[in-house]
Structures are given as C-alpha cells and as structure tokens.
C-alpha positions as CSV (number, residue, x, y, z in Angstrom):
1,M,0.0,0.0,0.0
2,E,3.0,2.3,0.6
3,K,3.9,2.2,-3.0
4,E,0.4,3.3,-4.1
5,R,0.5,6.3,-1.7
6,I,4.0,7.3,-3.0
7,K,2.7,6.9,-6.6
8,Q,-0.3,9.1,-5.9
9,E,1.9,11.8,-4.3
10,I,4.3,11.8,-7.3
11,M,1.4,12.0,-9.7
12,V,-0.2,15.0,-7.9
13,A,3.2,16.8,-7.8
14,L,3.9,16.1,-11.5
15,S,0.4,17.2,-12.4
16,M,0.9,20.5,-10.7
17,E,4.2,21.0,-12.6
18,V,2.5,20.2,-15.9
19,D,-0.3,22.6,-15.1
20,G,2.2,25.3,-14.3
21,W,4.1,24.6,-17.5
22,L,1.0,24.9,-19.6
23,E,0.2,28.3,-18.2
24,E,3.8,29.5,-18.4
25,E,4.7,28.3,-21.9
26,S,2.3,30.4,-23.8
27,Q,3.9,33.6,-22.3
28,L,7.4,32.7,-23.4
29,K,8.5,34.7,-26.4
30,D,12.0,33.4,-27.5
31,G,13.6,30.0,-27.7
32,Y,16.2,30.6,-25.0
33,S,13.6,31.5,-22.3
34,Y,11.4,28.6,-23.5
35,E,14.2,26.1,-23.2
36,A,15.4,27.5,-19.8
37,A,11.8,27.3,-18.4
38,L,11.3,23.8,-19.7
39,L,14.6,22.6,-18.2
40,K,13.7,24.1,-14.8
41,R,10.3,22.3,-14.9
42,V,11.9,19.0,-15.9
43,L,14.5,19.3,-13.1
44,N,11.8,20.0,-10.6
45,M,9.9,16.9,-11.8
46,G,13.0,14.7,-11.4
47,K,13.7,16.2,-7.9
48,T,10.1,15.5,-6.9
49,V,10.2,11.9,-8.1
50,M,13.5,11.3,-6.3
51,E,12.4,13.0,-3.0
52,K,9.0,11.1,-3.0
53,S,10.6,7.7,-3.7
54,A,14.0,8.0,-1.8
55,G,13.4,10.7,0.8
56,E,14.5,14.3,1.1
57,I,17.6,15.4,-0.7
58,S,20.3,16.2,1.7
59,S,22.6,19.3,1.3
60,N,25.3,17.4,3.2
61,R,27.2,15.4,0.6
62,N,28.6,13.0,3.2
63,K,25.2,12.1,4.6
64,K,24.7,9.3,2.1
65,N,27.9,7.7,3.2
66,F,27.1,7.9,6.9
67,I,26.9,4.5,8.7
68,P,26.1,4.6,12.4
69,V,28.9,3.0,14.5
70,L,26.5,0.3,15.9
71,A,25.5,-0.8,12.4
72,R,29.2,-1.5,11.5
73,L,29.5,-3.9,14.4
74,K,26.8,-6.3,13.1
C-alpha cells in the first residue's frame, strides 16, 4: 500500500508541474527562455520523483555515506 501512496503523491506533484508549465509556456517569447523554463520544470519533476521515492535530498554530501557505529558492528 505504501507504493500506491507514493505513486499518488508523485502523480499529484507532477500534475501540478505540468499545469504550471501549460500556463507559463504560452507567455514565453523566445527559444532561450522557453528552453530554460522547460529545463527548470523537468529538473523540478526529477527532484520530486527522487524525493518522494527515496526521501528528502540532503545538502550534506557526506550524509549518504554515513553509517552509524553500531551498524558496523553487526
């Protein structure tokens, strides 16, 4: 059941991004701003999928390598 909840959260977030894109893209006048806005949206979508499926993205680059001391003793 957990996977279904995660899937629903991802779909809601992606739907919001697509809705925002559809509103924004008609206002973009040149190719550069169109491409930059699209790239921003796609990166947000990827970040959303990763955060919803794997957890929040840490700003600490060493956090992913952290293993508690007690876990090493097992």
